[in-house]
C-alpha positions as CSV (number, residue, x, y, z in Angstrom):
1,M,0.0,0.0,0.0
2,T,1.2,3.5,-0.7
3,A,-0.2,7.0,-1.1
4,A,-2.1,7.7,-4.4
5,H,-0.2,11.0,-4.8
6,C,3.0,8.9,-5.2
7,V,1.9,7.0,-8.2
8,A,2.0,8.2,-11.9
9,P,0.8,10.6,-13.1
10,H,0.3,12.3,-9.7
11,G,3.8,11.7,-8.3
12,G,5.9,13.4,-11.1
13,K,9.3,12.2,-11.9
14,N,9.6,10.2,-8.6
15,S,6.4,8.3,-9.2
16,I,5.9,4.7,-8.3
17,R,5.7,2.8,-11.6
18,L,5.0,-0.7,-12.9
19,G,8.1,-2.9,-12.8
20,Q,9.8,-0.7,-10.1
21,A,11.5,-2.5,-7.3
22,V,10.0,-2.4,-3.8
23,Y,11.7,-3.4,-0.5
24,M,9.8,-5.1,2.3
25,G,10.5,-6.1,5.9
26,C,12.3,-3.0,7.0
27,N,11.2,-0.1,9.2
28,D,14.3,2.1,9.0
29,I,15.4,3.8,5.8
30,N,19.0,2.7,6.7
31,Q,18.2,-0.9,7.5
32,T,18.7,-3.8,5.1
33,C,15.3,-5.1,4.0
34,Q,14.3,-8.7,4.2
35,E,13.0,-9.0,0.7
36,S,12.6,-7.1,-2.6
37,G,10.1,-7.5,-5.4
38,R,8.7,-5.7,-8.4
39,I,5.4,-4.0,-8.9
40,A,3.0,-5.7,-11.3
41,G,-0.2,-3.6,-10.6
42,I,-1.0,-0.2,-9.2
43,F,-4.6,0.6,-8.1
44,P,-5.3,4.1,-6.7
45,H,-8.5,4.6,-4.8
46,E,-11.3,5.3,-7.4
47,K,-12.3,8.5,-5.5
48,Y,-8.8,10.0,-5.4
49,K,-8.5,13.0,-7.7
50,D,-5.7,15.3,-6.7
51,A,-3.5,15.8,-3.7
52,S,-4.6,19.4,-3.4
53,L,-8.3,18.5,-3.0
54,E,-9.9,17.8,0.4
55,K,-6.5,17.5,2.2
56,H,-5.5,14.3,0.5
57,A,-8.9,12.6,0.7
58,Y,-8.8,9.0,-0.5
59,D,-5.0,9.3,-0.9
60,V,-4.3,5.6,-1.0
61,A,-3.2,3.1,-3.7
62,V,-2.8,-0.7,-3.5
63,L,0.4,-2.2,-5.1
64,I,0.3,-5.7,-6.5
65,L,3.6,-7.5,-6.6
66,E,4.8,-9.9,-9.3
67,K,5.3,-12.6,-6.7
68,P,3.8,-13.1,-3.2
69,S,5.9,-11.7,-0.4
70,R,7.1,-13.9,2.5
71,V,7.3,-10.8,4.8
72,P,4.4,-10.7,7.4
73,V,1.7,-8.3,6.4
74,A,0.5,-5.4,8.6
75,T,-3.0,-6.0,9.9
76,L,-5.4,-3.3,9.1
77,A,-8.3,-2.4,11.5
78,T,-11.7,-3.7,10.6
79,R,-15.2,-2.6,11.7
80,D,-15.1,-5.4,14.4
81,D,-12.1,-3.6,16.0
82,D,-12.2,-0.4,18.1
83,P,-14.9,1.9,16.7
84,A,-12.3,4.6,16.5
85,Y,-11.0,2.8,13.4
86,C,-14.2,3.0,11.5
87,A,-14.3,4.1,7.8
88,T,-15.2,7.7,8.7
89,S,-12.2,8.2,11.1
90,L,-9.3,10.3,10.0
91,S,-6.0,8.3,10.0
92,T,-2.4,9.3,9.8
93,V,0.3,7.1,8.4
94,A,4.0,7.6,7.8
95,G,6.6,6.2,5.5
96,W,9.6,7.2,3.5
97,G,10.8,7.5,-0.1
98,Q,12.1,10.3,-2.2
99,D,10.8,13.8,-2.2
100,E,10.3,16.0,-5.3
101,T,14.1,16.8,-5.4
102,G,15.0,13.1,-5.4
103,R,16.4,13.2,-1.8
104,S,15.4,10.5,0.6
105,S,12.7,11.5,3.0
């Protein structure tokens, strides 16, 4: 999973693209990751339009890998979990990559 504003055409020259390598199983930008793979499919949320609208509403995209990963997945909250995690709740996530200048962020 990634932010929709990071995928082409929204992400500019540093966009996530088909065939690009991804690294899994690390939680520090300087750490060696457990596994790598390539992106076979990119699916932004159907309601995502532009990063400037509604403060990044629906700013999420699902990445499909060429091969299944062996790295344990992160469990997402469901409606059976704490009501604070319902579909109408605002969530904040963090990650890293490259910013618009190509520097690691």
